[in-house]
C-alpha positions as CSV (number, residue, x, y, z in Angstrom):
1,X,13.8,-16.3,-25.0
2,X,14.8,-12.6,-24.6
3,X,18.2,-11.4,-25.5
4,X,20.5,-10.6,-22.6
5,X,20.9,-6.9,-23.8
6,X,17.2,-6.4,-23.7
7,X,16.9,-7.9,-20.3
8,X,19.7,-5.7,-18.9
9,X,18.1,-2.6,-20.5
10,X,14.8,-3.4,-18.8
11,X,16.5,-3.9,-15.4
12,X,18.2,-0.5,-15.8
13,X,15.0,1.2,-16.7
14,X,13.2,-0.4,-13.7
15,X,16.1,0.6,-11.4
16,X,15.9,4.2,-12.6
17,X,12.1,4.3,-12.1
18,X,12.5,3.0,-8.5
19,X,15.2,5.5,-7.8
20,X,13.1,8.4,-9.0
21,X,10.1,7.2,-6.9
22,X,12.4,7.0,-3.8
23,X,13.8,10.5,-4.5
24,X,10.3,11.9,-4.9
25,X,9.2,10.4,-1.6
26,X,12.2,11.6,0.3
27,X,12.0,15.1,-1.3
28,X,8.3,15.3,-0.3
29,X,9.1,14.4,3.3
30,X,11.8,17.2,3.4
31,X,9.4,19.8,2.2
32,X,7.4,19.5,5.5
33,X,10.3,19.1,7.8
34,X,10.0,20.3,11.4
35,X,11.3,23.8,12.4
36,X,12.6,22.9,15.8
37,X,14.6,20.2,17.6
38,X,12.4,17.2,18.4
39,X,14.1,16.8,21.8
40,X,14.7,20.2,23.3
41,X,12.4,22.4,21.0
42,X,15.3,24.7,19.9
43,X,14.3,26.7,16.9
44,X,16.0,25.8,13.6
45,X,17.3,28.9,11.9
46,X,18.3,28.1,8.3
47,X,22.0,29.1,7.5
48,X,25.1,27.3,6.4
49,X,26.2,26.4,9.8
50,X,22.9,25.0,11.0
51,X,22.2,23.1,7.8
52,X,25.5,21.3,8.1
53,X,25.4,20.6,11.8
54,X,21.8,19.6,12.6
55,X,20.7,16.0,11.9
56,X,17.6,14.9,10.0
57,X,16.2,11.4,10.6
58,X,13.6,10.1,8.3
59,X,11.4,7.0,9.1
60,X,10.1,6.1,5.7
61,X,7.6,3.5,6.9
62,X,5.8,6.1,9.0
63,X,6.7,9.0,6.8
64,X,8.0,10.9,9.8
65,X,10.9,13.4,9.8
66,X,12.8,14.3,13.0
67,X,15.2,17.3,13.2
68,X,17.8,17.2,16.0
69,X,20.2,19.9,17.1
70,X,23.9,18.9,17.6
71,X,23.8,19.0,21.4
72,X,20.7,16.6,21.6
73,X,22.2,14.4,18.8
74,X,25.2,13.6,21.0
75,X,22.8,12.5,23.8
76,X,20.8,10.4,21.4
77,X,24.0,8.7,20.1
78,X,25.0,8.0,23.7
79,X,21.7,6.4,24.5
80,X,21.8,4.3,21.4
81,X,25.3,3.0,22.2
82,X,24.2,2.2,25.7
83,X,21.3,0.0,24.4
84,X,23.5,-1.8,22.0
């Protein structure tokens, strides 16, 4: 029978490995992010204001990244609330 300390150490190591893999997958998806809004096709210009205000949606099963401007994001949230 394994000692409890050894079991806990193995679980922590596995959790770290899983977290590193998830981070690598997410970082890989963000490298190839779109350069315009997925709804209205407004160009994304990288600066402090746009980086903080634009929304990024990642669908990990399909490995798809959607970039949405603030105006369209309000519309999307409204549609989601109506469907719920």
